[in-house]
LUMGU-252135 format. One record per residue (C-alpha): x negated, y negated, z; residue number from 0; residue in three letters. Coordinates in steps of 0.1 Angstrom, whole numbers, plus 5000, padded with zeros to 4 digits. Layout:
# LUMGU-252135
east; north; up; i; aa
X; Y; Z; NUM; Ala
...
END
This chain:
# LUMGU-252135
east; north; up; i; aa
1501; 5900; 6941; 0; Met
1480; 5901; 6910; 1; Ile
1470; 5936; 6901; 2; Ile
1440; 5944; 6878; 3; Arg
1423; 5977; 6866; 4; Lys
1388; 5980; 6878; 5; Cys
1361; 6008; 6879; 6; Ser
1355; 6028; 6910; 7; Ala
1320; 6011; 6912; 8; Arg
1333; 5976; 6908; 9; Ala
1358; 5985; 6934; 10; Ile
1333; 5998; 6958; 11; Ser
1310; 5967; 6953; 12; Ala
1340; 5942; 6958; 13; Ala
1351; 5960; 6992; 14; Leu
1314; 5959; 7004; 15; Ala
1313; 5921; 6997; 16; Met
1347; 5914; 7012; 17; Leu
1337; 5934; 7043; 18; Ala
1308; 5910; 7049; 19; Ser
1318; 5879; 7068; 20; Pro
1290; 5859; 7051; 21; Leu
1302; 5863; 7017; 22; Tyr
1311; 5832; 6998; 23; Ala
1332; 5834; 6968; 24; Ala
1336; 5814; 6938; 25; Ser
1369; 5811; 6921; 26; Val
1381; 5799; 6890; 27; Gln
1421; 5800; 6888; 28; Phe
1445; 5785; 6864; 29; Ser
1482; 5790; 6855; 30; Gly
1516; 5775; 6855; 31; Gln
1542; 5766; 6883; 32; Val
1579; 5774; 6871; 33; Val
1612; 5779; 6887; 34; Leu
1623; 5813; 6897; 35; Ala
1650; 5830; 6878; 36; Asp
1653; 5807; 6848; 37; Thr
1642; 5831; 6821; 38; Thr
1641; 5833; 6791; 39; Pro
1633; 5796; 6791; 40; Asp
1610; 5786; 6821; 41; Asp
1615; 5754; 6839; 42; Ile
1582; 5742; 6846; 43; Val
1575; 5723; 6879; 44; Val
1552; 5691; 6876; 45; Gly
1538; 5676; 6910; 46; Gly
1535; 5707; 6927; 47; Ala
1509; 5715; 6951; 48; Met
1487; 5746; 6945; 49; Val
1465; 5756; 6973; 50; Thr
1438; 5784; 6977; 51; Val
1432; 5792; 7013; 52; Ile
1403; 5813; 7026; 53; Asp
1400; 5834; 7059; 54; Ser
1388; 5804; 7079; 55; Arg
1415; 5781; 7067; 56; Gly
1393; 5763; 7044; 57; Val
1415; 5751; 7014; 58; Ser
1415; 5732; 6981; 59; Ala
1446; 5717; 6967; 60; Thr
1455; 5706; 6930; 61; Thr
1488; 5694; 6916; 62; Tyr
1504; 5708; 6886; 63; Ser
1510; 5686; 6855; 64; Gly
1541; 5678; 6837; 65; Ala
1539; 5710; 6819; 66; Asp
1535; 5729; 6851; 67; Gly
1498; 5738; 6843; 68; Asn
1472; 5735; 6870; 69; Trp
1436; 5748; 6875; 70; Ala
1414; 5753; 6906; 71; Leu
1373; 5758; 6903; 72; Asp
1360; 5762; 6938; 73; Glu
1327; 5775; 6957; 74; Asp
1318; 5790; 6990; 75; Ser
1352; 5802; 6999; 76; Leu
1354; 5834; 7023; 77; Gln
1377; 5862; 7013; 78; Pro
1407; 5872; 7018; 79; Pro
1422; 5844; 6997; 80; Leu
1456; 5832; 6998; 81; Thr
1473; 5811; 6968; 82; Leu
1502; 5790; 6978; 83; Arg
1525; 5769; 6955; 84; Ala
1547; 5744; 6975; 85; Arg
1568; 5717; 6958; 86; Ala
1584; 5694; 6986; 87; Gly
1614; 5702; 7007; 88; Ala
1637; 5717; 6980; 89; Ala
1618; 5747; 6972; 90; Tyr
1604; 5776; 6993; 91; Ala
1566; 5784; 6995; 92; Asp
1553; 5810; 6971; 93; Thr
1524; 5832; 6986; 94; Leu
1499; 5854; 6967; 95; Leu
1468; 5873; 6977; 96; Thr
1442; 5867; 6953; 97; Ile
1408; 5881; 6944; 98; Glu
1377; 5860; 6938; 99; Pro
1364; 5857; 6905; 100; Gly
1380; 5841; 6872; 101; Ala
1419; 5846; 6867; 102; Gln
1441; 5826; 6843; 103; Ser
1477; 5826; 6834; 104; Ala
1490; 5831; 6871; 105; Ile
1524; 5823; 6872; 106; Arg
1537; 5810; 6903; 107; Leu
1575; 5808; 6908; 108; Gln
1592; 5787; 6931; 109; Leu
1626; 5796; 6945; 110; Gln
1650; 5767; 6949; 111; Lys
1666; 5764; 6983; 112; Leu
1703; 5761; 6988; 113; Thr
1708; 5762; 7026; 114; Asp
1706; 5726; 7042; 115; Pro
1690; 5738; 7074; 116; Lys
1659; 5752; 7053; 117; Asp
1656; 5721; 7032; 118; Ile
1659; 5698; 7063; 119; Ser
1630; 5717; 7082; 120; Glu
1609; 5712; 7051; 121; Arg
1615; 5674; 7051; 122; Leu
1589; 5649; 7064; 123; Thr
1590; 5633; 7094; 124; Ala
1601; 5600; 7076; 125; Ser
1633; 5614; 7068; 126; Ala
1640; 5627; 7103; 127; His
1629; 5596; 7121; 128; Ala
1647; 5574; 7099; 129; Ser
1679; 5591; 7101; 130; Ala
1681; 5583; 7139; 131; Val
1708; 5556; 7142; 132; Asp
1696; 5526; 7161; 133; Trp
1723; 5503; 7177; 134; Gln
1698; 5474; 7180; 135; Asn
1673; 5463; 7154; 136; Ala
1648; 5452; 7183; 137; Asp
1650; 5487; 7200; 138; Thr
1642; 5503; 7168; 139; Lys
1611; 5479; 7163; 140; Gln
1600; 5488; 7197; 141; Asp
1604; 5526; 7190; 142; Phe
1583; 5522; 7158; 143; Ile
1556; 5504; 7177; 144; Ser
1554; 5527; 7207; 145; Gln
1565; 5561; 7198; 146; Cys
1545; 5563; 7164; 147; His
1514; 5550; 7178; 148; Phe
1492; 5584; 7178; 149; Cys
1515; 5611; 7164; 150; His
1544; 5615; 7140; 151; Gln
1580; 5614; 7154; 152; Ile
1603; 5635; 7134; 153; Gly
1580; 5665; 7129; 154; Asn
1591; 5699; 7139; 155; Ala
1576; 5695; 7176; 156; Thr
1591; 5662; 7182; 157; Thr
1626; 5666; 7169; 158; Arg
1638; 5692; 7192; 159; Val
1670; 5692; 7209; 160; Glu
1667; 5675; 7246; 161; Lys
1690; 5661; 7271; 162; Thr
1686; 5626; 7280; 163; Glu
1670; 5638; 7313; 164; Glu
1646; 5658; 7294; 165; Gln
1639; 5629; 7272; 166; Trp
1631; 5606; 7302; 167; Arg
1608; 5631; 7314; 168; Asp
1590; 5630; 7277; 169; Thr
1591; 5591; 7278; 170; Leu
1575; 5592; 7314; 171; Asp
1546; 5613; 7300; 172; Arg
1543; 5589; 7269; 173; Met
1539; 5560; 7294; 174; Gln
1512; 5578; 7310; 175; Gly
1495; 5580; 7276; 176; Tyr
1495; 5543; 7272; 177; Gly
1533; 5535; 7258; 178; Ala
1544; 5501; 7270; 179; Met
1580; 5506; 7274; 180; Leu
1606; 5484; 7293; 181; Thr
1631; 5499; 7316; 182; Trp
1659; 5489; 7288; 183; Gln
1636; 5509; 7263; 184; Asn
1635; 5540; 7284; 185; Glu
1674; 5540; 7286; 186; Glu
1680; 5533; 7249; 187; Asp
1654; 5556; 7239; 188; Phe
1665; 5586; 7260; 189; Ala
1704; 5581; 7250; 190; Lys
1697; 5575; 7212; 191; Thr
1672; 5603; 7207; 192; Leu
1692; 5628; 7227; 193; Ser
1721; 5618; 7204; 194; Ala
1704; 5621; 7171; 195; Asn
1680; 5650; 7175; 196; Phe
1707; 5673; 7180; 197; Asn
1696; 5704; 7156; 198; Gly
1719; 5692; 7126; 199; Glu
1702; 5694; 7093; 200; Pro
1690; 5660; 7079; 201; Val
1700; 5654; 7043; 202; Ser
1676; 5634; 7021; 203; Ala
1673; 5631; 6983; 204; Val
1637; 5642; 6971; 205; Arg
1619; 5640; 6938; 206; Thr
1585; 5652; 6932; 207; Leu
1560; 5624; 6926; 208; Glu
1541; 5622; 6897; 209; Met
1517; 5597; 6883; 210; His
1489; 5601; 6856; 211; Asn
1462; 5606; 6883; 212; Asn
1478; 5631; 6902; 213; Leu
1475; 5663; 6881; 214; Pro
1438; 5674; 6884; 215; Gly
1432; 5657; 6916; 216; Ser
1419; 5678; 6943; 217; Val
1425; 5677; 6980; 218; Ile
1400; 5697; 7001; 219; Arg
1406; 5705; 7040; 220; Glu
1385; 5720; 7065; 221; Trp
1402; 5729; 7099; 222; Pro
1384; 5732; 7133; 223; Phe
1387; 5733; 7172; 224; Gly
1420; 5741; 7187; 225; Gly
1454; 5726; 7195; 226; Pro
1439; 5699; 7218; 227; Ile
1406; 5687; 7199; 228; Asn
1413; 5651; 7190; 229; Tyr
1387; 5642; 7162; 230; Val
1396; 5603; 7156; 231; His
1375; 5588; 7132; 232; Asp
1346; 5603; 7106; 233; Ile
1318; 5591; 7090; 234; Glu
1299; 5603; 7058; 235; Ile
1259; 5600; 7065; 236; Ser
1239; 5585; 7037; 237; Lys
1208; 5603; 7052; 238; Glu
1221; 5638; 7048; 239; Asp
1256; 5640; 7033; 240; Gly
1272; 5656; 7060; 241; Leu
1303; 5644; 7076; 242; Ile
1305; 5635; 7113; 243; Tyr
1336; 5634; 7133; 244; Gly
1340; 5622; 7169; 245; Val
1363; 5645; 7193; 246; Asp
1378; 5622; 7220; 247; Met
1391; 5652; 7238; 248; Ser
1359; 5672; 7243; 249; Ala
1330; 5648; 7240; 250; Asp
1319; 5665; 7209; 251; Lys
1304; 5657; 7173; 252; Leu
1320; 5681; 7147; 253; Trp
1297; 5681; 7118; 254; Ile
1308; 5693; 7083; 255; Leu
1287; 5705; 7053; 256; Asp
1310; 5703; 7026; 257; Arg
1289; 5721; 7000; 258; Ala
1287; 5752; 7022; 259; Lys
1322; 5749; 7040; 260; Asn
1306; 5753; 7071; 261; Glu
1312; 5732; 7106; 262; Ile
1291; 5728; 7136; 263; Asp
1292; 5709; 7166; 264; Asn
1272; 5690; 7191; 265; Val
1284; 5690; 7228; 266; Gln
1277; 5657; 7248; 267; Trp
1265; 5658; 7284; 268; Pro
1286; 5644; 7312; 269; Ala
1283; 5609; 7325; 270; Asn
1286; 5597; 7361; 271; Asp
1322; 5591; 7356; 272; Leu
1349; 5614; 7366; 273; Pro
1369; 5633; 7341; 274; Leu
1389; 5609; 7320; 275; Gly
1362; 5580; 7327; 276; Gly
1379; 5547; 7333; 277; Met
1412; 5564; 7327; 278; Phe
1408; 5591; 7353; 279; Ser
1441; 5579; 7371; 280; Gly
1462; 5587; 7341; 281; Ala
1480; 5622; 7339; 282; Val
1475; 5629; 7304; 283; Ala
1463; 5629; 7277; 284; Pro
1431; 5603; 7287; 285; Leu
1430; 5619; 7320; 286; Gly
1433; 5654; 7312; 287; Thr
1411; 5655; 7282; 288; Phe
1380; 5674; 7291; 289; Ala
1360; 5640; 7283; 290; Ala
1339; 5616; 7301; 291; His
1329; 5596; 7272; 292; His
1359; 5598; 7249; 293; Gly
1342; 5588; 7216; 294; Pro
1368; 5569; 7192; 295; His
1351; 5556; 7161; 296; Ser
1319; 5563; 7143; 297; Ile
1296; 5545; 7120; 298; Ile
1261; 5551; 7102; 299; Glu
1236; 5523; 7111; 300; Gly
1208; 5509; 7088; 301; Pro
1184; 5531; 7106; 302; Asn
1202; 5564; 7098; 303; Gly
1217; 5568; 7133; 304; Lys
1254; 5570; 7141; 305; Leu
1269; 5549; 7164; 306; Tyr
1301; 5555; 7183; 307; Thr
1326; 5534; 7204; 308; Thr
1329; 5557; 7236; 309; Asn
1365; 5544; 7248; 310; Ser
1368; 5562; 7280; 311; Leu
1335; 5550; 7295; 312; Ala
1333; 5516; 7276; 313; Ser
1299; 5525; 7261; 314; Glu
1283; 5526; 7229; 315; Ile
1269; 5559; 7218; 316; Gly
1239; 5563; 7195; 317; Ile
1233; 5598; 7180; 318; Phe
1202; 5606; 7160; 319; Asp
1211; 5633; 7134; 320; Pro
1174; 5647; 7133; 321; Lys
1170; 5654; 7169; 322; Thr
1208; 5657; 7179; 323; Arg
1201; 5636; 7210; 324; Asn
1225; 5610; 7219; 325; Thr
1218; 5578; 7238; 326; Glu
1245; 5560; 7259; 327; Phe
1247; 5521; 7263; 328; Val
1270; 5509; 7289; 329; Ser
1289; 5477; 7281; 330; Leu
1294; 5469; 7318; 331; Gly
1314; 5440; 7330; 332; Gly
1351; 5440; 7326; 333; Asp
1352; 5456; 7292; 334; Thr
1378; 5483; 7286; 335; Val
1381; 5506; 7255; 336; Tyr
1356; 5498; 7227; 337; Pro
1376; 5507; 7196; 338; His
1364; 5499; 7159; 339; Thr
1329; 5491; 7150; 340; Leu
1311; 5478; 7120; 341; Arg
1276; 5466; 7110; 342; Phe
1269; 5433; 7095; 343; Asp
1243; 5428; 7068; 344; Lys
1217; 5417; 7094; 345; Gln
1222; 5451; 7112; 346; Gly
1239; 5439; 7141; 347; Thr
1267; 5460; 7155; 348; Leu
1302; 5446; 7161; 349; Trp
1330; 5463; 7178; 350; Phe
1366; 5454; 7193; 351; Thr
1375; 5460; 7230; 352; Leu
1410; 5467; 7225; 353; Ala
1421; 5467; 7262; 354; Leu
1401; 5437; 7276; 355; Ser
1408; 5412; 7246; 356; Asn
1374; 5410; 7235; 357; Gln
1348; 5415; 7207; 358; Val
1315; 5428; 7212; 359; Gly
1281; 5423; 7195; 360; Arg
1252; 5447; 7202; 361; Met
1214; 5444; 7186; 362; Asp
1206; 5480; 7179; 363; Pro
1169; 5475; 7183; 364; Glu
1168; 5455; 7214; 365; Thr
1204; 5468; 7228; 366; Arg
1209; 5432; 7236; 367; Glu
1249; 5426; 7242; 368; Leu
1272; 5397; 7238; 369; Thr
1307; 5400; 7248; 370; Ile
1332; 5374; 7232; 371; Ile
1363; 5366; 7250; 372; Asp
1392; 5361; 7227; 373; Leu
1422; 5338; 7230; 374; Pro
1451; 5352; 7254; 375; Ser
1479; 5337; 7236; 376; Asn
1505; 5334; 7263; 377; Gly
1503; 5335; 7301; 378; Ala
1514; 5374; 7304; 379; Trp
1489; 5384; 7282; 380; Arg
1462; 5362; 7301; 381; Trp
1474; 5381; 7332; 382; Val
1468; 5413; 7313; 383; Ala
1433; 5403; 7303; 384; Asp
1425; 5393; 7339; 385; Ala
1439; 5423; 7356; 386; Met
1437; 5454; 7334; 387; Leu
1401; 5465; 7345; 388; Pro
1412; 5462; 7384; 389; Thr
1445; 5481; 7377; 390; Ile
1426; 5509; 7362; 391; Leu
1402; 5510; 7390; 392; Lys
1431; 5509; 7415; 393; Val
1449; 5535; 7396; 394; Ala
1419; 5560; 7399; 395; Ser
1421; 5559; 7435; 396; Trp
1454; 5577; 7437; 397; Phe
1443; 5605; 7416; 398; Gly
1463; 5616; 7385; 399; Lys
1497; 5595; 7395; 400; Lys
1499; 5573; 7363; 401; Asp
1498; 5545; 7388; 402; Met
1486; 5522; 7362; 403; His
1520; 5522; 7348; 404; Val
1536; 5510; 7380; 405; Ala
1509; 5484; 7388; 406; Leu
1514; 5469; 7352; 407; Ser
1536; 5438; 7349; 408; His
1551; 5446; 7315; 409; His
1580; 5463; 7331; 410; Lys
1588; 5436; 7357; 411; Val
1586; 5408; 7332; 412; Thr
1605; 5429; 7304; 413; Gly
1576; 5419; 7278; 414; Glu
1567; 5456; 7272; 415; Gly
1539; 5457; 7247; 416; Arg
1538; 5420; 7245; 417; Asp
1519; 5418; 7276; 418; Val
1488; 5427; 7254; 419; Leu
1468; 5415; 7227; 420; Asn
1449; 5447; 7213; 421; Leu
1422; 5438; 7193; 422; Pro
1421; 5467; 7169; 423; Tyr
1405; 5467; 7134; 424; Gly
1373; 5449; 7127; 425; Ile
1354; 5442; 7093; 426; Asp
1329; 5419; 7080; 427; Val
1334; 5394; 7051; 428; Asn
1310; 5404; 7025; 429; Pro
1310; 5370; 7010; 430; Val
1301; 5349; 7041; 431; Asp
1293; 5372; 7067; 432; Gly
1322; 5361; 7091; 433; Met
1337; 5387; 7114; 434; Ile
1374; 5393; 7111; 435; Trp
1395; 5415; 7137; 436; Tyr
1432; 5421; 7140; 437; Ser
1453; 5421; 7171; 438; Lys
1478; 5447; 7171; 439; Leu
1504; 5433; 7196; 440; Tyr
1498; 5397; 7193; 441; Ala
1505; 5398; 7155; 442; Gly
1474; 5377; 7145; 443; Arg
1441; 5384; 7129; 444; Ile
1411; 5362; 7137; 445; Gly
1377; 5353; 7125; 446; Lys
1344; 5349; 7146; 447; Ile
1314; 5327; 7132; 448; Asp
1284; 5350; 7141; 449; Pro
1261; 5320; 7144; 450; Gln
1283; 5299; 7167; 451; Thr
1307; 5327; 7182; 452; Leu
1335; 5301; 7174; 453; Ala
1369; 5319; 7171; 454; Val
1400; 5311; 7148; 455; Thr
1430; 5329; 7149; 456; Glu
1460; 5334; 7124; 457; Phe
1495; 5345; 7131; 458; Glu
1504; 5373; 7104; 459; Thr
1536; 5372; 7086; 460; Pro
1543; 5406; 7095; 461; Tyr
1540; 5423; 7131; 462; Pro
1513; 5449; 7142; 463; Ala
1483; 5443; 7119; 464; Pro
1464; 5472; 7124; 465; Arg
1429; 5485; 7107; 466; Arg
1421; 5459; 7082; 467; Leu
1393; 5460; 7054; 468; Arg
1375; 5436; 7029; 469; Phe
1373; 5438; 6994; 470; Ala
1341; 5426; 6977; 471; Lys
1356; 5393; 6966; 472; Asp
1361; 5385; 7002; 473; Gly
1402; 5395; 7000; 474; Thr
1411; 5409; 7034; 475; Leu
1437; 5438; 7032; 476; Trp
1457; 5443; 7062; 477; Ile
1484; 5470; 7070; 478; Pro
1516; 5459; 7091; 479; Ser
1520; 5491; 7110; 480; Phe
1557; 5483; 7123; 481; Glu
1571; 5469; 7088; 482; Ser
1551; 5493; 7064; 483; Gly
1537; 5465; 7044; 484; Val
1506; 5458; 7028; 485; Leu
1493; 5420; 7034; 486; Met
1469; 5403; 7012; 487; Lys
1448; 5374; 7030; 488; Phe
1424; 5350; 7010; 489; Asp
1395; 5342; 7033; 490; Thr
1386; 5312; 7012; 491; Ala
1418; 5294; 7015; 492; Thr
1428; 5311; 7048; 493; Glu
1461; 5318; 7034; 494; Asn
1483; 5349; 7032; 495; Phe
1487; 5353; 6993; 496; Val
1510; 5383; 6990; 497; Lys
1529; 5412; 7006; 498; Ser
1534; 5446; 6992; 499; Tyr
1561; 5470; 7006; 500; Glu
1549; 5504; 7007; 501; Leu
1567; 5530; 6987; 502; Pro
1590; 5553; 7004; 503; Val
1603; 5588; 6998; 504; Leu
1641; 5578; 7000; 505; Ala
1659; 5547; 7007; 506; Lys
1663; 5538; 7043; 507; Gly
1631; 5553; 7052; 508; Glu
1602; 5537; 7065; 509; Tyr
1562; 5538; 7066; 510; Glu
1537; 5532; 7094; 511; Thr
1505; 5524; 7077; 512; Pro
1479; 5531; 7103; 513; Tyr
1447; 5522; 7083; 514; Ala
1433; 5507; 7047; 515; Val
1399; 5510; 7031; 516; Ala
1387; 5495; 6998; 517; Val
1366; 5521; 6975; 518; Glu
1336; 5503; 6964; 519; Pro
1336; 5508; 6927; 520; Ser
1373; 5506; 6917; 521; Thr
1383; 5481; 6945; 522; Gln
1416; 5502; 6950; 523; His
1429; 5498; 6985; 524; Val
1436; 5533; 7003; 525; Trp
1464; 5536; 7027; 526; Ile
1474; 5560; 7055; 527; Ala
1509; 5568; 7049; 528; Ala
1514; 5587; 7082; 529; Asn
1553; 5592; 7081; 530; Met
1554; 5609; 7049; 531; Ser
1523; 5631; 7045; 532; Asp
1508; 5611; 7019; 533; Arg
1478; 5591; 7009; 534; Ile
1486; 5560; 6990; 535; Leu
1465; 5542; 6964; 536; Arg
1468; 5507; 6955; 537; Phe
1456; 5491; 6922; 538; Asp
1455; 5453; 6932; 539; Pro
1451; 5442; 6895; 540; Lys
1481; 5462; 6883; 541; Ala
1498; 5460; 6915; 542; Glu
1509; 5497; 6913; 543; Ile
1511; 5524; 6940; 544; Phe
1502; 5558; 6936; 545; Gln
1509; 5588; 6960; 546; Ala
1489; 5619; 6967; 547; Tyr
1510; 5641; 6987; 548; Pro
1493; 5661; 7015; 549; Ser
1494; 5698; 7014; 550; Pro
1495; 5701; 7051; 551; Thr
1527; 5692; 7070; 552; Arg
1523; 5668; 7099; 553; Val
1493; 5646; 7083; 554; Thr
1485; 5617; 7106; 555; Phe
1454; 5600; 7091; 556; Leu
1427; 5579; 7106; 557; Arg
1401; 5555; 7093; 558; Asp
1388; 5562; 7055; 559; Phe
1353; 5567; 7044; 560; Thr
1340; 5572; 7006; 561; Phe
1314; 5597; 6990; 562; Thr
1290; 5583; 6966; 563; Pro
1310; 5600; 6938; 564; Glu
1342; 5581; 6950; 565; Gly
1359; 5610; 6972; 566; Asp
1381; 5595; 6999; 567; Val
1378; 5612; 7031; 568; Cys
1394; 5612; 7064; 569; Thr
1406; 5631; 7095; 570; Ser
1442; 5647; 7102; 571; Asn
1442; 5635; 7138; 572; Ala
1478; 5640; 7150; 573; Asn
1479; 5639; 7189; 574; Leu
1480; 5667; 7196; 575; Pro
1466; 5686; 7170; 576; Ala
1487; 5716; 7179; 577; Gly
1518; 5698; 7160; 578; Ala
1500; 5698; 7127; 579; Ile
1507; 5727; 7104; 580; Glu
1484; 5756; 7113; 581; Gly
1480; 5741; 7148; 582; Gly
1443; 5726; 7143; 583; Arg
1429; 5693; 7133; 584; Ala
1413; 5689; 7099; 585; Lys
1386; 5670; 7079; 586; Phe
1402; 5659; 7047; 587; Met
1386; 5649; 7011; 588; Cys
1406; 5637; 6982; 589; Leu
1388; 5638; 6950; 590; Thr
1411; 5619; 6925; 591; Pro
1413; 5628; 6890; 592; Ala
1393; 5606; 6867; 593; Arg
1415; 5600; 6839; 594; Asn
END
């Protein structure tokens, strides 16, 4: 603790301010991070994370430079304040209680850990998941595809010791969530996980990552909700500067005012569907979310309204920030699970329909809808396209019994996830206006001519293309979720130009990039590295990756959006949020150092 001499009057005034829940403090801190017990010659620690946390959990984090020095200047924090230094798995956290105001020369000492178990507990999920000994490469690929889909595997809540039977129960539950496992997968996964997640410490070499733009960068985080609130995507409004996040679990919009560090929410009314919407026959999570609409993705339209894909109800939501009222447009037909959405230059809304292998188009003014059926890519996928809406309907007749799993053909055929196409990400080419989408399970990207609605598809060199985005020159950047690769596609020549392996923290580890986004001014590509609690930044000209470690353990990022100043914002949306350090979902914004 830092102790300062104060007058009685100053102490009285400070106590009065701290007693008020409305008191918002300004802090200007600076100091140095060093190793403990190294005097008389201090050993400084570069790349350490220094975080100030207020009473609500609102936090700001910066990184120490090569000289160990750091500085933070933040407003609107609510005392009491905690200062934390963290430096990867090899060191214990240091915590101090700090008073608001200006303070300098704060010396944060990190104690090096020696117990292998202590170090192992602090390693990222990438270390624990990569240490699993898979006897078959195809089985490992199936595991990465289906068991990393919505949350980290290898964090403290998922690597617990279980018997084979207990793992089978877990796998049954995961299949109710939507995992497409074969009978052989069930056998192999249960046996391998019970043998490997056995409580023994994992050994991994870790060195603190440093690059020129890391020191001075700041990550700000705002926790909200509870352990089951599942805020998927966010959007920054150009109209009011607020961040809006859609909560699939509770039919809510969470609204963040970054300047005031305040969070509000708007509750949507129920629709005519049962709890869980079209997925009411599922045990969990879709069937047990307190949701009828299930908003998944969000984007601001040209009219300043916010548009959402409501996955559980197959509808588009239209939220007016001025009145805080929401209109719901049913998509109807055999559409299932609207997913990602984008506007083209003409103001038309385009969106993927993940479970019915379609892309939708809507005129925001007239509400006129066009549903485009995409190629099925094989007989078993055609069966899924034709039968899935009926399967979900029949499953709902039996109550929450997960009958959709038993009625699906993915086990009988042994095809697993390959019975689905899963149209996922979507974006608009800024050069020619063509609409491009990815098919996560089919391993394809495709384009749609907005005039003729003609569809052309291309097989990707790496599997599982997830949420793709365009650069301003028409270059399409595509993350391979299962291979940890960033793919570059030239839409002019319609060729894959190059692929880049994402950097990992240690040899033998792997990444699962969920989404990418292109920052408008720099054209740098930002990547969600969800196995290692990092945000990656790729400079296409220099072909260099830079990593920004997250100060929160169990970070699972979704889509990115950018402020006018160049901050990159996203949501920490591990499912469930209770597994995130602190037990709550978070808004997150990174301000890179402008060196």
